[in-house]
C-alpha positions as CSV (number, residue, x, y, z in Angstrom):
1,X,10.7,-2.5,16.3
2,X,12.8,-0.5,13.7
3,X,11.4,2.4,12.8
4,X,12.5,4.2,9.6
5,X,11.8,7.8,9.0
6,X,11.7,9.1,5.6
7,X,12.6,13.2,5.3
8,X,11.6,15.0,2.2
9,X,13.7,18.0,1.8
10,X,14.2,18.1,-2.3
11,X,11.4,21.0,-3.2
12,X,12.4,24.6,-4.8
13,X,11.0,26.4,-1.7
14,X,9.8,28.6,-4.7
15,X,7.3,30.6,-2.7
16,X,10.0,30.8,0.0
17,X,12.9,32.4,-1.7
18,X,15.7,30.1,-0.3
19,X,16.0,26.5,0.3
20,X,14.0,25.7,3.3
21,X,16.6,22.8,4.4
22,X,19.3,25.5,4.9
23,X,16.9,28.1,7.1
24,X,18.1,28.5,10.4
25,X,16.3,27.0,12.9
26,X,16.9,27.3,17.3
27,X,18.8,24.0,18.0
28,X,17.3,23.6,21.8
29,X,21.1,23.7,23.1
30,X,21.6,27.1,22.3
31,X,22.5,29.0,18.7
32,X,20.8,27.6,15.7
33,X,21.4,24.7,13.3
34,X,20.1,24.6,9.5
35,X,16.3,23.2,9.4
36,X,17.6,19.7,8.5
37,X,20.2,18.8,11.0
38,X,17.3,19.9,13.7
39,X,15.4,17.8,12.1
40,X,17.2,15.0,10.9
41,X,17.8,15.2,15.5
42,X,14.6,15.6,16.7
43,X,13.4,12.7,14.6
44,X,16.6,10.4,16.4
45,X,15.1,11.6,19.7
46,X,12.3,10.9,18.8
47,X,13.0,7.0,18.3
48,X,13.4,6.3,14.7
49,X,16.6,4.3,13.6
50,X,16.9,5.2,10.4
51,X,16.3,8.2,9.3
52,X,16.3,8.8,5.3
53,X,16.5,12.6,3.9
54,X,15.5,13.1,0.4
55,X,17.3,15.8,-1.4
56,X,16.9,17.2,-5.3
57,X,17.1,21.1,-5.6
58,X,20.8,22.1,-4.2
59,X,20.8,19.0,-2.7
60,X,24.7,19.1,-3.2
61,X,24.9,21.4,0.2
62,X,22.0,19.4,1.7
63,X,22.8,16.1,1.6
64,X,26.3,16.3,3.2
65,X,24.6,18.4,6.5
66,X,22.0,15.5,6.1
67,X,25.0,13.1,6.6
68,X,26.9,14.4,9.1
69,X,23.5,14.4,11.7
70,X,23.0,10.8,10.7
71,X,21.0,10.4,8.3
72,X,21.0,8.8,4.7
73,X,20.6,11.1,2.2
74,X,19.1,10.0,-1.1
75,X,19.1,12.5,-4.3
76,X,15.8,12.7,-6.2
77,X,16.4,13.6,-9.7
78,X,12.4,14.0,-10.5
79,X,11.9,16.1,-7.3
80,X,10.4,19.0,-9.6
81,X,7.6,16.3,-10.5
82,X,6.1,16.5,-6.7
83,X,6.8,15.5,-3.4
84,X,5.1,12.3,-4.4
85,X,8.4,11.6,-6.3
86,X,10.4,12.4,-3.1
87,X,8.2,9.6,-0.9
88,X,9.0,7.2,-3.3
89,X,12.4,8.2,-3.6
90,X,13.1,7.7,0.3
91,X,11.1,4.2,0.2
92,X,14.3,2.4,-1.7
93,X,16.1,3.5,1.1
94,X,14.4,1.7,3.8
95,X,16.0,-0.5,6.0
96,X,13.6,-3.9,5.0
97,X,13.2,-4.7,8.8
98,X,11.5,-1.5,9.5
99,X,7.8,-2.1,11.5
100,X,7.0,1.2,10.4
101,X,7.6,4.4,8.1
102,X,7.4,8.0,9.3
103,X,6.7,10.7,7.0
104,X,7.2,13.9,7.2
105,X,8.8,17.1,5.4
106,X,11.7,19.5,6.5
107,X,9.1,22.4,5.9
108,X,7.3,20.8,9.2
109,X,9.6,21.1,11.6
110,X,8.4,19.0,14.4
111,X,10.4,18.8,18.0
112,X,10.7,15.1,19.4
113,X,8.3,15.2,22.0
114,X,5.2,14.9,18.8
115,X,6.9,12.6,16.8
116,X,7.9,10.4,19.7
117,X,4.3,10.4,20.7
118,X,2.9,9.2,17.1
119,X,5.8,6.4,16.8
120,X,4.8,5.2,20.4
121,X,1.3,5.5,19.8
122,X,1.7,3.6,16.4
123,X,3.7,0.8,17.9
124,X,1.6,-0.1,20.8
125,X,-1.2,-0.4,18.7
126,X,-2.5,-2.2,15.6
127,X,-3.1,1.0,13.2
128,X,-2.2,0.6,9.7
129,X,-1.7,4.8,10.0
130,X,-1.0,6.9,13.4
131,X,-1.4,10.7,12.6
132,X,-1.0,13.4,15.2
133,X,-4.3,16.0,15.8
134,X,-4.3,19.1,17.2
135,X,-8.0,20.6,18.5
136,X,-9.8,17.8,16.3
137,X,-7.5,19.1,13.1
138,X,-4.6,16.9,11.4
139,X,-1.2,17.3,11.1
140,X,2.4,15.6,10.7
141,X,4.2,13.4,11.4
142,X,2.2,10.6,10.0
143,X,3.7,7.1,10.8
144,X,2.8,3.7,8.0
145,X,3.1,0.0,9.1
146,X,5.6,-0.7,6.7
147,X,3.3,-3.4,5.3
148,X,1.9,-0.4,3.2
149,X,5.4,0.1,1.5
150,X,4.4,-0.9,-1.4
151,X,1.1,1.1,-1.6
152,X,3.4,3.9,-0.9
153,X,5.6,3.1,-3.7
154,X,2.9,3.5,-5.8
155,X,1.2,6.8,-5.0
156,X,1.6,9.8,-7.9
157,X,0.5,13.1,-8.4
158,X,-2.0,12.5,-10.8
159,X,-3.7,10.7,-7.4
160,X,-4.4,12.0,-4.1
161,X,-0.5,11.2,-3.2
162,X,-0.6,9.5,0.5
163,X,-4.3,10.6,1.0
164,X,-5.3,8.0,-1.5
165,X,-3.5,5.0,1.4
166,X,-4.8,7.2,4.0
167,X,-8.4,6.7,2.7
168,X,-7.7,3.0,1.7
169,X,-7.1,2.1,5.1
170,X,-9.2,4.8,6.9
171,X,-10.9,1.7,9.1
172,X,-7.5,1.1,10.7
173,X,-6.0,4.6,11.6
174,X,-5.1,5.9,15.1
175,X,-5.4,9.7,15.6
176,X,-3.1,11.0,18.5
177,X,-4.7,13.9,20.0
178,X,-1.4,16.9,21.2
179,X,-2.1,19.6,23.1
180,X,0.9,21.4,20.6
181,X,0.0,23.5,17.6
182,X,3.5,22.5,16.5
183,X,1.4,19.5,15.0
184,X,0.0,21.6,12.2
185,X,3.1,23.9,11.7
186,X,4.6,24.7,7.8
187,X,6.5,26.9,6.5
188,X,5.3,28.1,3.1
189,X,6.5,31.8,2.9
190,X,8.9,34.1,4.9
191,X,6.4,35.4,7.0
192,X,5.4,32.1,8.2
193,X,9.1,31.2,9.1
194,X,9.9,34.4,10.9
195,X,6.6,33.9,13.0
196,X,7.4,30.3,13.6
197,X,11.2,30.9,14.2
198,X,10.6,33.1,16.9
199,X,7.6,30.9,18.7
200,X,10.3,28.2,18.8
201,X,13.4,30.4,20.2
202,X,11.3,31.6,22.9
203,X,10.2,27.4,23.8
204,X,13.8,26.4,23.3
205,X,14.9,29.8,25.4
206,X,16.7,28.8,29.1
């Protein structure tokens, strides 16, 4: 079954003070790559057959990196209006044959093992929505049955975004417990980034 992933990387990174997709991140193979390159590689290694990276702010710098890593880069001219606009832009490039759509933001760096666990659980069952949890608290990425594409395409900032879709299908939701705190990692501020980079560098060290 074909799996398409949408990686949103269009925001202005206001709190970070510099574009998050261009931040250095341990590659796991020695040395650093940009966060967008890392995440495309991890999504592909986890089983995503297609990775769509949605760019906006500084997109002229982010898009070439995404394409070089093997992703499809899609521009979102409305990125300043919120993340839902990027999800909708990415959906337009999703493979029509996809059975599942995985959503992740570039400031939520996830190793392939976490993504693979979510994708594997989703494809093995009949859930409409599959999400990871760590010690009972929800995280990302989130996998959706591709048949929910039209509902995802209708999300708005004024509504609850993807939460609206998740709530609507709560009866067919699968939550996968994963023993890795990275399930909940978000890079919002320089302090968040410094701590997370140090943790990941230690984990990636030989």
